[in-house]
C-alpha positions in Angstrom: 47.2 119.4 -50.7 44.3 119.0 -50.1 43.2 116.4 -53.0 45.9 114.3 -51.3 44.9 114.8 -47.7 41.0 114.0 -48.7 42.2 111.0 -50.7 44.1 109.6 -47.6 40.9 110.3 -45.6 38.4 108.2 -48.0 41.2 105.4 -48.4 40.8 105.3 -44.2 37.0 105.6 -44.1 37.2 102.5 -46.7 39.5 100.3 -44.8 37.8 101.2 -41.5 34.3 99.6 -43.2 36.3 96.8 -44.4 37.1 95.8 -40.8 34.3 96.2 -39.6 32.7 94.0 -42.2 35.2 91.3 -41.2 34.6 91.7 -37.4 30.6 91.6 -38.3 30.9 88.4 -40.3 33.2 86.8 -38.1 30.8 87.3 -34.5 28.5 86.4 -36.6 29.1 82.9 -37.4 26.4 79.8 -38.6 25.7 78.4 -35.2 26.6 74.6 -34.5 24.0 72.2 -34.7 22.9 69.6 -32.3 23.9 66.4 -33.5 20.8 64.0 -33.2 21.8 60.9 -30.7 22.1 57.5 -32.2 20.5 54.5 -30.9 22.3 51.5 -30.5 20.5 47.9 -29.9 22.8 45.6 -28.5 22.0 42.3 -28.2 23.4 40.1 -24.9 23.3 37.1 -25.3 23.0 35.3 -21.6 24.1 31.7 -21.5 23.4 29.5 -18.2 24.3 26.0 -17.1 20.8 24.3 -17.1 20.2 22.0 -14.2 20.1 18.7 -14.8 16.8 16.6 -14.6 16.6 14.4 -11.5 17.4 11.0 -12.3 14.1 9.5 -11.7 13.8 6.9 -8.7 13.0 3.8 -9.6 10.3 2.3 -6.8 9.5 -1.4 -7.4 6.6 -2.9 -5.3 5.7 -6.3 -5.8 2.7 -6.6 -8.6 -0.5 -8.1 -7.1 -2.1 -9.9 -9.9 -5.9 -9.7 -10.4 -6.5 -12.5 -13.1 -6.0 -15.8 -11.9 -7.0 -19.2 -14.3 -9.8 -21.7 -13.1 -7.1 -24.2 -12.6 -5.0 -22.0 -10.6 -8.0 -21.2 -8.4 -9.2 -25.0 -7.9 -5.4 -25.7 -7.0 -4.9 -23.3 -4.4 -9.0 -24.0 -3.5 -7.4 -27.6 -2.7 -3.6 -26.4 -0.9 -5.8 -23.9 1.3 -9.3 -26.5 2.0 -7.2 -29.3 2.7 -3.8 -30.7 5.1 -2.5 -33.8 6.9 -4.9 -33.6 9.8 -7.5 -32.5 7.5 -8.8 -35.0 4.5 -12.1 -33.5 4.5 -13.6 -29.8 4.4 -14.6 -27.8 8.0 -16.4 -25.0 7.5 -18.7 -23.5 9.6 -22.4 -24.2 8.7 -23.9 -21.8 5.9 -27.0 -21.5 7.9 -24.9 -20.3 11.0 -23.7 -16.8 11.7 -20.7 -17.4 13.8 -19.0 -15.0 16.5 -16.0 -14.1 17.3 -14.8 -12.6 20.5 -11.7 -11.0 22.1 -10.0 -10.5 25.5 -6.8 -10.6 27.0 -4.3 -7.8 26.2 -5.7 -6.7 22.9 -5.9 -3.5 21.6 -8.8 -1.0 20.2 -6.5 -1.7 16.3 -6.8 -5.3 16.9 -10.6 -4.8 17.3 -10.6 -2.5 14.3 -8.3 -5.5 11.6 -11.5 -7.8 13.0 -14.3 -5.9 12.1 -12.6 -4.7 8.8 -12.4 -8.9 8.2 -15.6 -9.5 9.6 -16.9 -7.0 7.2 -14.6 -7.8 3.9 -15.6 -12.2 4.7 -19.1 -11.3 4.7 -19.0 -9.4 1.5 -17.5 -12.5 -0.3 -19.9 -15.2 1.2 -23.0 -16.1 0.1 -23.9 -18.4 3.2 -22.4 -18.1 6.9 -22.2 -14.2 7.9 -19.4 -13.5 11.0 -20.6 -11.3 13.6 -18.8 -9.6 16.8 -19.9 -10.1 20.3 -19.3 -7.0 22.3 -16.3 -5.7 24.1 -16.0 -7.4 27.4 -17.5 -10.6 26.4 -15.5 -13.6 27.0 -17.2 -16.3 25.1 -18.1 -16.9 21.4 -17.7 -19.9 18.7 -14.2 -18.3 18.6 -12.3 -16.6 21.2 -8.8 -14.6 20.8 -7.0 -14.2 24.0 -3.9 -11.9 24.0 -1.0 -13.2 26.4 1.9 -12.7 26.9 4.6 -14.8 25.1 5.8 -16.3 28.5 1.9 -17.7 29.2 2.1 -19.0 25.6 5.2 -21.3 26.4 3.9 -22.4 29.4 0.1 -23.3 27.7 2.3 -24.8 24.8 3.9 -26.8 27.4 1.2 -27.5 29.7 -1.2 -29.0 27.1 -1.0 -32.1 25.6 -0.3 -31.6 21.6 -3.4 -33.5 20.1 -4.4 -33.1 16.7 -7.0 -35.3 15.3 -9.3 -35.0 12.5 -12.1 -33.2 14.3 -9.7 -31.0 16.6 -6.3 -28.9 15.7 -3.4 -28.1 18.7 -0.9 -26.1 16.6 1.9 -24.0 17.4 2.7 -21.2 15.0 6.1 -19.6 15.4 7.8 -16.5 14.4 11.2 -15.8 12.6 12.9 -15.4 15.9 11.1 -18.3 17.0 9.2 -17.2 19.5 5.7 -18.6 19.8 3.3 -16.5 17.7 0.3 -18.0 17.7 -1.2 -21.3 19.3 -4.7 -22.7 17.6 -7.1 -24.8 19.6 -10.2 -25.3 17.4 -12.7 -28.5 17.8 -14.7 -28.8 14.6 -17.9 -30.7 15.6 -19.9 -31.6 12.0 -20.7 -28.6 10.4 -20.3 -26.6 13.3 -16.8 -25.7 15.3 -15.4 -23.9 18.2 -12.3 -23.1 19.5 -9.3 -20.6 20.7 -6.8 -18.3 19.4 -3.8 -17.2 21.7 -2.0 -14.6 20.7 1.0 -13.5 21.7 0.1 -9.6 22.9 4.2 -9.0 22.4 3.8 -8.7 18.8 3.6 -5.3 17.1 2.6 -4.0 13.3 1.5 -5.9 10.5 2.9 -9.5 12.0 0.7 -9.5 14.7 -2.6 -9.0 12.7 -1.4 -11.3 10.5 -1.5 -13.9 13.1 -4.9 -12.7 14.0 -6.5 -12.5 10.3 -4.8 -16.2 10.1 -6.3 -17.5 13.4 -9.5 -16.3 12.1 -9.5 -18.1 8.9 -8.0 -21.4 9.6 -11.5 -21.2 12.5 -12.9 -20.6 9.3 -11.5 -24.3 7.9 -8.9 -22.6 5.7 -6.4 -25.0 7.1 -3.5 -25.4 4.6 -1.3 -23.4 2.8 0.2 -22.5 -0.4 3.7 -22.2 -1.7 2.7 -21.0 -4.4 2.1 -17.3 -3.7 4.4 -15.2 -1.3 1.7 -12.5 -1.3 -1.1 -14.5 0.2 -2.1 -15.1 3.9 -1.9 -18.9 3.5 2.0 -18.7 2.0 3.6 -21.6 3.5 7.1 -19.1 4.4 7.4 -16.3 7.2 5.7 -13.2 5.6 3.5 -10.7 7.1 0.6 -9.8 5.0 -2.4 -9.1 6.6 -5.1 -9.3 5.0 -6.0 -12.2 1.8 -5.2 -11.3 -1.4 -7.3 -11.3 -4.6 -7.2 -15.7 -5.3 -7.2 -15.9 -1.4 -10.9 -14.2 -2.1 -11.8 -16.4 -4.7 -10.9 -19.4 -2.6 -13.2 -17.8 0.1 -16.2 -17.2 -1.7 -15.9 -20.9 -3.7 -15.3 -22.3 0.0 -18.2 -19.8 1.8 -20.7 -20.3 -1.8 -23.6 -22.7 -2.4 -21.6 -25.4 -3.4 -19.3 -26.7 -1.0 -20.4 -28.4 2.2 -18.5 -29.6 5.5 -17.5 -32.8 5.4 -17.1 -33.0 1.4 -13.6 -34.8 0.7 -11.0 -34.4 -1.4 -12.6 -36.5 -4.4 -15.9 -34.9 -3.7 -14.4 -30.9 -4.1 -12.8 -32.3 -7.6 -16.1 -33.5 -8.8 -18.2 -30.5 -7.5 -15.6 -27.8 -8.9 -14.9 -30.1 -12.4 -11.5 -30.3 -11.5 -9.7 -32.9 -14.0 -5.9 -32.8 -12.7 -4.4 -32.2 -9.0 
């Protein structure tokens, strides 16, 4: 009996030990490994509607020629130096200094335009030089008198229209038919004097055009051209305010050492070796 009891007790002890060992094994489980985070690279394709390039604006401007043939220059000279009323060269004395004055309803810009033209002319002339009288002086070889358009109308109506080989009385009208300027110039041998009446109602390029054109007319450029629309001597209406390159070329010829006042067309052709036109 005692032996049986001991066996049962031994079995119970073994059973308890097995249970304890199982409990310890289950409570001491292997630690769970922390997963290593994975970096995922994502390529994002960004698309956008391209902004169209603006269509370039085509700006067209007149091209001024800088090179002319000898024949073109000679023809232009003849066109500008002669007219129906002037069959011989009318230029100022090469030894003289030609003075001009401004009076009437002029402004600072009028004086500036004349001064600039004076400087440019003197650079192209190897003989005659232009000088300006002080403001307020009302006499000179040529007088620019700025008057209202209504006054120019009265002058045109009351003054005898007489143009001869030695004098000119020319009325110039603008696009609207109004009188823009009046030339009243007398040529005496190699000298001249006169008045250019200018419409003081004119403004901008139109006013400058008739001012500069009046000065050049006085200097002997009595003709006009139909060949160069950008010429200040163009026969149709334009508002060019300065001579273009071929204009300056004929100014240089006129006021060089070869041309003298009183020369006829044949004289000019022989001097410039012109075989045509």
